[in-house]
C-alpha positions in Angstrom: 0.2 74.3 -19.3 -2.5 71.9 -20.4 -1.9 69.5 -23.3 -5.2 68.7 -25.2 -4.9 65.4 -27.1 -7.3 64.8 -30.0 -7.2 61.5 -31.9 -8.6 62.1 -35.4 -9.9 59.7 -38.0 -12.1 60.9 -40.8 -13.7 63.6 -38.6 -14.1 66.4 -41.2 -17.8 66.8 -40.5 -17.3 68.1 -37.0 -13.6 68.7 -36.5 -13.9 72.4 -37.3 -16.4 72.9 -34.5 -14.1 70.9 -32.1 -11.0 73.0 -32.8 -12.9 76.3 -32.8 -14.3 75.5 -29.4 -10.7 75.0 -28.1 -9.5 78.2 -29.7 -12.2 80.1 -27.8 -11.1 78.9 -24.4 -11.0 81.5 -21.6 -7.9 79.7 -20.3 -5.1 80.3 -22.8 -2.1 78.3 -21.6 -2.6 75.1 -23.6 -1.3 73.2 -26.5 -3.5 71.1 -28.9 -2.0 67.9 -30.1 -3.9 66.7 -33.2 -3.1 63.1 -34.0 -4.3 62.2 -37.5 -4.8 58.4 -37.5 -4.6 57.9 -41.2 -7.6 59.9 -42.2 -8.7 59.7 -45.9 -10.9 62.8 -45.7 -10.0 66.5 -45.2 -9.3 66.2 -41.5 -5.5 66.8 -41.9 -6.2 70.0 -43.9 -8.6 71.3 -41.3 -6.0 70.7 -38.6 -3.3 72.3 -40.7 -5.4 75.5 -41.0 -5.3 75.8 -37.2 -1.6 75.0 -37.0 -0.9 77.8 -39.5 -2.8 80.4 -37.5 -1.9 79.5 -33.9 1.4 77.9 -32.8 -0.4 76.2 -29.9 -1.8 73.8 -32.4 0.3 70.8 -33.5 -0.4 68.1 -36.1 1.1 64.6 -36.1 0.3 62.2 -39.0 0.5 58.5 -38.6 -0.8 55.3 -40.3 -4.1 54.1 -39.1 -3.8 51.9 -36.0 -6.7 52.9 -33.8 -7.6 55.4 -31.1 -5.4 53.9 -28.4 -2.2 54.2 -30.6 -3.2 57.7 -31.5 -3.6 58.8 -27.9 -0.3 57.3 -27.0 1.3 59.4 -29.8 -0.3 62.4 -28.2 1.0 61.5 -24.8 4.5 61.0 -26.2 4.5 64.5 -27.6 2.7 66.3 -24.8 4.7 69.1 -23.1 2.0 70.2 -20.6 1.8 69.7 -16.8 -1.7 68.4 -17.3 -3.4 66.3 -19.9 -7.0 66.2 -21.2 -8.5 64.3 -24.1 -11.1 65.6 -26.5 -12.8 63.5 -29.2 -12.7 65.1 -32.7 -16.5 65.1 -33.1 -17.2 66.8 -29.8 -16.6 70.3 -28.4 -16.0 72.0 -25.1 -17.5 75.0 -23.2 -15.4 78.1 -23.3 -14.6 77.8 -19.6 -13.9 74.0 -19.7 -10.2 74.2 -19.1 -10.5 77.0 -16.6 -13.1 75.0 -14.5 -11.2 71.7 -14.5 -7.9 73.4 -13.5 -9.7 75.3 -10.7 -10.8 72.0 -9.2 -7.4 70.3 -9.5 -5.4 69.6 -6.4 -2.2 67.5 -5.9 -3.2 63.8 -6.0 -6.7 64.6 -7.2 -8.5 64.2 -10.5 -11.3 66.5 -11.4 -14.2 65.1 -13.4 -16.9 67.2 -15.0 -20.3 66.2 -16.5 -21.3 66.4 -20.1 -24.1 67.5 -22.3 -25.8 65.7 -25.2 -28.0 68.8 -25.8 -25.9 71.8 -26.8 -28.3 74.1 -24.8 -27.1 72.4 -21.6 -23.4 73.1 -22.2 -21.9 75.1 -19.4 -24.7 74.4 -16.9 -23.9 73.2 -13.3 -21.8 74.4 -10.3 -22.0 71.7 -7.6 -19.1 69.4 -6.7 -18.3 66.5 -4.4 -15.1 64.9 -3.3 -14.4 61.2 -2.9 -11.6 59.0 -1.8 -10.1 57.6 -5.0 -10.0 53.9 -4.1 -13.6 54.0 -2.8 -14.7 55.8 -6.0 -13.2 53.0 -8.1 -15.1 50.4 -6.1 -18.3 52.5 -6.6 -17.7 52.4 -10.4 -17.6 48.6 -10.4 -20.5 48.3 -8.0 -22.4 50.5 -10.5 -23.8 52.8 -7.9 -22.5 55.9 -9.6 -22.6 57.0 -13.2 -19.7 55.7 -15.2 -17.2 58.5 -15.7 -15.7 59.4 -19.1 -12.0 59.8 -20.1 -12.8 63.0 -22.0 -14.3 64.8 -19.0 -11.2 64.6 -16.8 -7.9 66.5 -16.2 -4.9 64.3 -15.7 -1.5 65.1 -14.1 1.1 64.4 -16.7 3.7 63.4 -14.0 1.4 60.7 -12.5 0.9 59.3 -16.0 4.6 59.2 -16.7 5.7 58.0 -13.2 3.3 55.0 -13.4 3.8 54.3 -17.1 0.1 54.5 -17.8 -0.6 54.0 -21.5 -3.5 52.9 -23.8 -3.4 49.3 -24.9 -3.0 49.3 -28.7 -5.6 47.2 -30.4 -8.2 47.6 -27.6 -11.2 49.3 -29.1 -13.6 49.2 -26.2 -13.0 49.8 -22.5 -9.6 51.2 -23.3 -10.5 54.5 -21.8 -11.8 52.9 -18.6 -8.6 50.9 -18.2 -6.5 54.1 -18.6 -8.4 56.3 -16.0 -8.9 53.5 -13.5 -5.2 52.8 -13.5 -4.6 56.5 -13.0 -7.1 56.7 -10.1 -5.4 53.8 -8.4 -2.4 56.0 -8.0 -4.0 59.1 -6.6 -5.7 60.1 -3.4 -9.1 61.6 -4.3 -11.6 62.4 -7.0 -13.6 65.7 -7.4 -16.8 65.3 -9.4 -18.7 68.4 -10.6 -22.1 68.5 -12.4 -20.7 71.3 -14.5 -21.5 70.3 -18.1 -18.3 71.5 -19.7 -18.1 68.9 -22.5 -20.5 68.4 -25.4 -20.7 64.8 -26.3 -22.0 64.2 -29.8 -24.0 61.0 -30.1 -22.5 59.4 -33.2 -24.4 56.4 -34.6 -21.2 55.4 -36.6 -18.9 55.3 -33.5 -17.6 52.0 -32.3 -19.8 52.3 -29.3 -22.9 52.3 -31.4 -22.2 50.0 -34.2 -23.1 46.7 -32.6 -20.9 43.8 -31.4 -18.2 42.0 -33.3 -15.2 40.0 -32.4 -13.2 43.2 -31.8 -15.7 44.1 -29.1 -14.3 41.3 -27.0 -11.2 43.4 -26.3 -13.5 45.0 -23.7 -13.4 41.8 -21.7 -9.7 41.6 -22.1 -9.4 45.1 -20.8 -11.7 44.3 -17.9 -9.4 41.4 -17.0 -6.3 43.7 -16.9 -8.2 46.2 -14.8 -9.3 43.5 -12.3 -5.7 42.2 -12.0 -4.3 45.7 -11.6 -6.8 46.6 -8.9 -6.3 43.3 -7.1 -2.5 43.7 -7.1 -2.9 47.2 -5.7 -5.2 45.8 -3.0 -8.0 48.0 -4.0 -10.4 45.2 -4.7 -10.5 41.6 -3.3 -13.1 40.1 -5.7 -11.4 40.4 -9.1 -13.4 37.6 -10.7 -16.6 39.6 -10.1 -15.1 42.6 -11.9 -14.2 40.4 -14.9 -17.5 38.6 -14.6 -19.4 41.8 -15.1 -17.9 42.2 -18.6 -18.4 38.5 -19.5 -22.0 38.8 -18.4 -22.6 41.9 -20.6 -21.3 40.2 -23.7 -23.0 36.9 -23.1 -26.3 38.7 -22.6 -25.8 41.0 -25.6 -24.7 38.3 -28.1 -27.6 36.1 -27.1 -30.0 39.0 -27.4 -28.6 39.9 -30.8 -28.8 36.3 -32.0 -25.0 36.2 -32.6 -24.4 32.6 -32.1 -20.9 32.6 -33.4 -19.7 35.3 -30.9 -21.7 33.7 -28.1 -19.8 30.5 -28.7 -16.4 32.3 -28.9 -17.0 33.8 -25.5 -17.9 30.4 -24.0 -14.8 28.8 -25.6 -12.5 31.5 -24.2 -14.1 32.0 -20.7 -15.6 29.8 -18.0 -19.0 31.6 -18.4 -20.8 29.5 -15.8 -18.1 30.3 -13.2 -18.2 34.0 -13.9 -22.0 34.0 -13.9 -21.9 32.5 -10.4 -19.4 35.2 -9.4 -22.0 37.8 -10.4 -24.4 36.5 -7.8 -22.2 38.5 -5.4 -22.9 41.7 -7.3 -24.9 44.3 -5.3 -27.3 45.1 -8.1 -30.4 42.9 -8.4 -30.5 43.1 -12.2 -27.0 41.7 -12.4 -27.9 38.8 -10.1 -31.1 38.2 -12.0 -29.3 37.8 -15.4 -26.8 35.3 -13.8 -29.5 33.4 -12.1 -31.4 33.0 -15.3 -28.3 31.8 -17.1 -27.4 29.3 -14.4 -31.0 27.9 -14.2 -31.6 27.8 -18.0 -28.1 26.7 -19.1 -26.1 27.9 -22.0 -28.2 26.8 -25.0 -31.7 27.6 -23.6 -30.5 31.0 -22.3 -29.4 31.8 -25.9 -32.6 30.6 -27.5 -34.9 32.5 -25.0 -33.1 35.8 -25.3 -32.7 35.7 -29.1 -36.4 34.8 -29.4 -37.6 37.5 -27.0 -35.6 40.2 -28.8 -37.3 39.3 -32.1 -40.8 39.5 -30.7 
């Protein structure tokens, strides 16, 4: 059985579409764990409607504490042999579960592609297999597209045996931390171009609402990832992995003219050191940003980027 975990917060606009797409799955041995994270709209009522008509649907209500806590509640109640995550404003192709399960092998995680245009949903039939540890290194060398939590099928036993959880309070990069820790404990990754997941681009999501101090939880997550992979002897250059996240937020805060957050990052991290670490990154664009910072220095780098972004 597959446990589908859906964290829900004020998702009434698209939740019906999401749950309906699950109800139409060609693979029927699943349970749906809806975790209402303190919604103030009609999301709980929409979920309850499905609970009333199909006993595979379950609803758990909790006070608002973020997506990581909601997913952990889902994991705690999951009864399935396999786990997948679906966001409440997205939906899945009718063969999504069937396709992912057909690709699953012991010690392997299947990853599908996704569509942002509904017309592309269900397209694709190619697949490739990678050694898991090499695949992780490819992610951080940025020579493959960054995979997504909601396009994977996890083995519940591996999650439990390795005590893999979402870090509560982390609002960005929490999904990467989860699946990278999972991949560090398996043998291989199977990637298919099958677009089984429809990702709705939501301008109000935390990924698209700009940068604030909470965004820096992404750097903290990257630090935990780097240490975890280093301890597992999967990577040797953990400072470059952390440096990639530091560089992203230094660049973004300078570009946005967010001097307060720019200063917070510099107060918390040795930015000059991590920029120097990024000179070891295989991508020229990454090296270029670091080189500009190191040549210009902290104040001028900020002034140049904030000025250019306004022109």
